[in-house]
N, C-alpha and C positions, 0 to 999 in steps of 0.2 A: 138705808134701803129705800129711800124716797126718791122719786123721779123729779128732778129740778130742771127747768128749761134752761138750755144753754150749757148744761154740764155734760159735755161729750169728751171723753178722754182718748178717743180713737186716734185723732190726727192732731191733737194739741201739742205743738212743739215747745210751748212755753213752760211746760211742766215736765220735769225729768222723772226717771224711775224712782228716785229717792224722795221726791216731793219738793226739790229745791230747784229753782230756775237756773239756767246756764249762766246768765249774766252775773248773778250773785257769786256763782262758783268761780267765774273768771276773775272777779275782783279779789277773792280770797287767794287764788293761786298766784297772783302777782307778788304777794307778801311772803310766799313760801319759797324754799330753796328749789333749784332746778332738779335736784336729786330726788325730791319727794314726788310721789305718784298721786295725782288728783283722782277724785271720785269719778269725775266726768270721763277721764281716760279709761277707767275701768268699765264704765257703763257702755262707752262707745265700742270698746273691745268686745264686750259681751254681745252687743247687738250685731257686730260685724262678723263674729266668729262663724256662726252658722246661718246668717241671714235671718235670724229669728227676731221677733219683736216682743215687747213686754206683753204678758198675758192680758187679754181683753176682759173687761168686766162684763158681766151678763147684762145685755141690753133689754132683756125681757121686762116689760112693765108689770109692776105688781099693783093691782087695783085696791087691795085692802089687806088688813091683817088676817082676814078670814082665809085668804088663799094660802098664806104662809102656814097657818095652822093645819090646813088640810093636806099639806104635802106629806107623803109617806116617810116613815123613819129611814127606810133604805136609801131614799134619795138624799136625805140630809147627810147620811154617812158617806155617800159617794162624793158629795160636795166637799166635805171635810178632808177626805183622802186626796182629792184632786188638788185642793189648796196646798196641802203638805208637799205633794209631789212637785207642784210648780215652784214652791219656795226652795226645795232642795235642788231642783235643776238650775234655778237662778244662782244659788250659792256656789254650786260647782263651776258654773260658767264664770262667775266673778273671780273665783280662786285661780282658774286657769288663765284668765285674761290678765290678772294681777302678775302672775309669773312671767307672762310674755312681755308685758310692759316693763317690768323690772329688768329683764335681760337686755332690753334695748336702751335702758336709761344709762346715761354717762355718770359715773361716780367721780366726784372731785378727788384730786390727787391727795389732798390732806387727809382724806378718810381711809387711805390704804394702810393696812396693818403691816408694818415693817417686819414684824416677827415671822411672817409667812415667807419671806425671801429665803432662798436656798443659801445655806452657809457652807464655806469650804470644808472638805473633810479634815478631820483631826489627824495630824501626822503621827505615824507610829514611831515611838521612841522607846528607849530602854525602860522608861517609867510608865509607858502605856500598858494597861492591863489587857492581856490578850486572852481570847477564848481558847479552849483546848484545840479546836480546829485551826485557829490562826497560829498557835504555837507550833503545831505540826507542820504547817505550810512554811513558816519562817525557818524551822529546822531543816526542811528539805532545800530551801533556797540557800541557806548558809553552807549546807553540805555540798551543793553543786558548785558554789563559788570556791570552796576549798579544793575540790577535785580539779577545777580548771587551773587555779594558781599552782597547785602541785604539779600538774602536767607541764605547765610552762617551765617551771624550775628544773624539771628533769630533762627537758628536750631542747634547752638552749645553753649556750656557754655561760661561764661565770661572769664574763664581762657584760654580756647582754642582760643577765639577771640583775646585776648591779644597776645598770641603766634603767631597767624596768621599775625597780623599787624606788629609785631616786625620782622618777617621774610620777609614780603612784605609790606613795609611802603607805597608804591604807592597806595595800595588798599584803604587806608584811604582817600587819596585825591580824587580818582575816585568816591568813595561812596558819599562824601560830595558835589562833583560837580553835581552828579546825583540827590542828595537830594535837592539841591538848585533849580534845574530845576523843580522838582516835586512841591515843596512848592510855587514856583512863580505863579503857577496856582490856588492856594487856595485863598479863600476870605480873610483869615487872617493867619499870621504866628504865631504859638503858642508861640515862643520865645518873639515876640513883645507884645503879650498879657500879658505875665508875667512881662515884663519890664514896661508896662503901669500900671499894678496893683501895682508894687513896688513903682513907682513914686507917684501914686495917694494916696496910704495909708501913704506914708512918708510925703506928703505935707498937708494932711487933718487931720491927727491924730498924737498925740504924741506917741513916742516909748513906748511899753508895756501898752499903754492905750487900752481900748476896741475899736476894729476896727483899731488900729494902728499896725505897724509892731512889731513882737516880738524881743527883744534884751536881752543881758546879764544884770547883775545887774548894770554895769556902762553904760548901754544903747548902748553898741557896738553891731552892727548887724553883725553877721557872717553867710555867705551864703555858702552852698556847692552845686555847680551845677554839678550833676552827669551825665556823658555822654554828656559833654558840646558841642561837635562838634568843632567849631572854636571859642568858648567862646564869642559869640555875646552878651549874657546877661551881662557878666563881662565888656566888652568894653563899651556898651551903658550906664550902670549904673555908671561906673567910670567917663565918660564924664559928665553925668548929675550932679554928686556930685561936681565935680570941678566947674561947672557953678554956682551951688547953693551956694557954699562957697564964691564965689566972690561977688555974688549979694544979698545974704541973710545972715544977721548976726546970725539968728537963727541956721544955719547949720555950723557955723564957727568951732565948736568943734566936729562936727559929725564924728563918726568913723564907717566905713563900710569895712568889709573884705570879699572878695569873693574868694572862692577856687573852681577852675574849674578842673575837672578830666575827662580824656578820654584816649583812647588807644595809642594816638600819640601826641607828643608835637608839635602841629601845629604852635604855637606862644608862646610868653613869658608868657601869662596868664595861660597856661595849665600845669597841673602836670599829668604825665603818671601814671596810676594806674588801677588795676582791681577794679571796683566800688563795689564789695562785701567786699573789704578790703582797705579802704582809710587811708592815714596817718594823722588821726585826733584823738584827745583824746575824751574820753567818755564825753557826755553832754557838748560839746564845741561849738555847732552850734545852731543857732536860726532858720534858714530856710534851708530845703533841697529841691532841685528841680530835678524832672525827667521829662524832656521835650522830649517826644518820645524816651526815653532811656531804657525802660524795654524790651530789645531786647533778652538777653540771655535766654536759657531754664531754668536757675536757678534764675530768676529775684526776687523771694521771698527773696533770700539771700541779694539782694540790699536793699529791704525794711527793713530787720532786721538790716543791717548796718546803715541805716538812723535812725532807732530807737536808736541805740547805741550812735551815735554822737549828736543826738538832746538833747537839754536841756529840762527840764519840761516846758510845754506850747509852746515849739517850734513847728513850722508848717512844714507840708509836702505838697508840691505842685506837682501835677502830671497832665500831658497832654498825652493822648494816642489816637491813631487812632480809630475812631468809629467802623470800621469794625471788630476790634478785639474782640468786645463784642457780645455775642450771645443770650442775653436775649430776644430781640425783633427784628422782621424783620425791614428792612429799611423803608418800607411804613408806618408802625405805628410810627416810630421815627420821620418821617417828619410831620405827623399829630399832634403829641404831643412831640415836641422837648425838653420840660422841664421835661419830665417824669423821675423821679429819679430812676425808676426801671432799666434803662439802666446802665449796669455795677454793678448791685446789688451783683452778686456773687463775683466780684472783691472786692467790698467794704467789704463784710463779711469776706473775706480772710485777709484783712488788719486789721480788728478788732481783728481777732484771733492772729495777730502779736502784739497787744497791743495798736493800734492807735484808737482814737476816730474820727468819721466821722463828718465833719463840713458841707460840701456842695458838690453837683454835678452839673456841668453846661453842658447841652447838646445843648446850643443855636447855637454852631458852626456846620456847615454842615460836616466838615471833622474830627474833633477831639472832645473828651470829656475831661473836666477838673474836677479834684477832689481836695478837700482840707481836710486834716486831721491834727490833732495835738496830741502831746504826752502828756498824762495827768500827772499832778504831783502826787506824792505818796498819798496825802490825798484824791484825787478824786478816785484813784485806790482802796484804802481801803474802801471808801464809796460804790463804785460799787460792790465790792466783798461781802460786808455786805448785800446789797440788794439781790444779787443772792442767798446767803445762806438762807435768810428769805423765798425766793420763792422756795427754794430747787432746784435751777438751777445751783449752783456753780459746782457741780460734772458733770452735763450735759455739761457745758461750757468747762471744762477741757477735757472731753471725745471728744468733737468736735475738740479741738486742736490736740489731739493724732491721731484722724482719718485723719485730714488734713495732718499731717506730714507723716503718713503712706502712704497716697495717693501720696504724693510727692516722696517718696522713690520708689514706684512702677512705677510711670510715672512722668516725669518732668512737672512742672506747665506750662512751655512754650508750652505744647501740649494740654492742656485742660482748664486751667484757662483763659488765653488770647491766642487767635489764632495768630499764626505767620502772620505778614503782608507780604505776598509774592505776588508779581505782576505776572499777567498772562504772559506767554511766547507768543511772537508774531511771 
């Protein structure tokens, strides 16, 4: 607190706020990295922020110690608080200026943290753990895909369907995954019904006997599973036959041949083919199965192909979704599930193709089963003779012509059996 001549801090540029000259600071800054922020930059920023200058020291001369001692206590307190406030304001300005200088400072590339770069999203695979919401969204997506593929298969010809699956084989897999999900909610799987029927008739009746399975002359049973999907029928029956041959001497020499046809070779049991033209000889088959397989708009061509490959007295087994038949409303079907009128128009159409109707089973809630057989020539001749006596032979032939003419004008997949198309959600 002494007054020294020549000690005037007011306009002295050689002394900085921190007490160090700018020349010394410039020498030190040359050795530092460009990325570091100098004290001088901070001070300059502080001074330039608000046009303020460092606080002036009190220039009042003090004549002696006695004047200090005579100052009131309140004035001393004011001086102390003023000093604290000045220090705080300088500190705040320094921190603000430091942030501004730092934002304008170029950071070397080597100092960039590579871990902050955005990484590509992790692809969702079958092994990726999904949240419940993601699982729900994936389920909706796969369901919509299944409905789209299902609609395509019901509204195009079998030839176009084969071409579609050859170009995009994954569609076949997606469809059958969705189909499995649908059938899992049904009371019964129609494939399993046919498997049980085959087993029961084989175990309880002799081949070619009344009520038994039809076979060739050497009692070989040849089956054609048309539109087989994943060939479940073939796999289940083959396992069953192997077990029977081991445990039952009666079936030691049993011969069963199952031909499975579909649009893609999903496994070793399947032969790729358009089911309106399969690689089998005339009258070489004893049983033909269509299990929810009459999907193309030209499905009567499938029926005609079945007639070609079936031997006399060979059987045709069909299972179709109940909603495809339009003879009776659903309420009446539930009241009288055994009513044979359900699917009657379909039955009449197959009769015009040469088949004889054996039975219709409407006991299942979801699908209807039909059984037909190919009559031998002697039965065909006898039937034609009856029609001629009743003068209905010409009438029957006229009905066939009308049926074929109607098919030419409009595919049977649009009027005989309604396409099974699921509602869009």
